[in-house]
C-alpha positions as CSV (number, residue, x, y, z in Angstrom):
1,M,0.0,0.0,0.0
2,S,1.4,3.3,-1.0
3,N,1.6,6.5,1.1
4,L,-1.0,8.0,-1.2
5,S,-3.7,5.5,-0.3
6,N,-2.7,5.4,3.4
7,Y,-3.9,9.0,3.8
8,Y,-7.6,8.1,3.6
9,I,-7.3,4.7,5.3
10,A,-5.5,6.3,8.2
11,R,-8.4,8.7,8.6
12,K,-11.2,6.2,7.9
13,V,-12.7,6.3,11.5
14,R,-12.9,10.1,11.3
15,F,-14.5,10.0,7.8
16,L,-17.1,7.4,9.0
17,R,-17.9,9.7,12.0
18,E,-18.4,12.5,9.6
19,F,-20.7,10.3,7.5
20,D,-22.7,9.5,10.6
21,L,-23.2,13.2,11.3
22,V,-24.4,13.8,7.7
23,A,-26.7,10.7,7.9
24,K,-28.1,11.9,11.2
25,S,-29.0,15.2,9.6
26,A,-30.4,13.6,6.5
27,R,-32.5,11.0,8.4
28,S,-35.6,13.2,8.8
29,V,-35.6,14.2,5.2
30,L,-35.2,10.6,4.1
31,N,-38.1,9.6,6.3
32,E,-40.3,12.1,4.4
33,Y,-39.3,10.8,1.0
34,F,-39.1,7.1,1.8
35,V,-42.3,6.6,3.8
36,G,-42.6,3.0,4.9
37,E,-39.1,2.2,3.8
38,N,-36.3,1.0,6.2
39,V,-34.4,4.3,6.3
40,N,-32.0,2.8,8.9
41,G,-31.2,0.0,6.6
42,L,-30.7,2.4,3.6
43,L,-28.3,4.5,5.7
44,A,-26.4,1.4,6.9
45,E,-26.0,0.1,3.4
46,T,-24.9,3.6,2.2
47,R,-22.3,3.7,5.1
48,R,-20.9,0.3,4.0
49,E,-20.6,1.5,0.4
50,F,-18.8,4.7,1.6
51,E,-16.4,2.6,3.8
52,A,-15.6,0.5,0.7
53,L,-14.9,3.6,-1.4
54,I,-12.5,5.3,1.1
55,P,-9.4,3.5,-0.1
56,Q,-10.3,4.3,-3.7
57,L,-10.6,8.1,-3.2
58,P,-8.1,10.0,-5.3
59,Y,-5.2,11.4,-3.3
60,I,-4.7,15.1,-4.1
61,G,-2.2,16.0,-1.5
62,G,-3.7,15.6,2.0
63,K,-4.8,18.8,3.7
64,Q,-5.6,20.6,0.4
65,P,-8.8,22.7,0.0
66,F,-10.5,20.1,-2.1
67,T,-9.7,17.0,0.1
68,G,-12.9,17.5,2.1
69,F,-14.8,17.9,-1.2
70,I,-13.4,14.5,-2.4
71,V,-14.4,12.8,0.9
72,F,-17.9,14.3,0.7
73,T,-18.2,13.4,-2.9
74,G,-17.4,9.8,-1.9
75,M,-20.3,9.9,0.6
76,L,-22.6,11.1,-2.2
77,L,-21.3,8.5,-4.6
78,A,-22.1,5.8,-2.0
79,V,-25.7,7.0,-2.1
């Protein structure tokens, strides 16, 4: 594993916590749009997808302005 891919893997716990915060905020909206659906199951599946994407995120230099954008885009891609 290269140093490039280590950047995101080393921060995986933090990124998953950030995902959980976003999911917590989105839960009420999802409950409105997916009435009768298992929103908790949908969010759990999305979280697993995001976790699988973390090692594949493109490395752009660590603490660059767009690193957060890349991580958030990974969350959206998981959806």
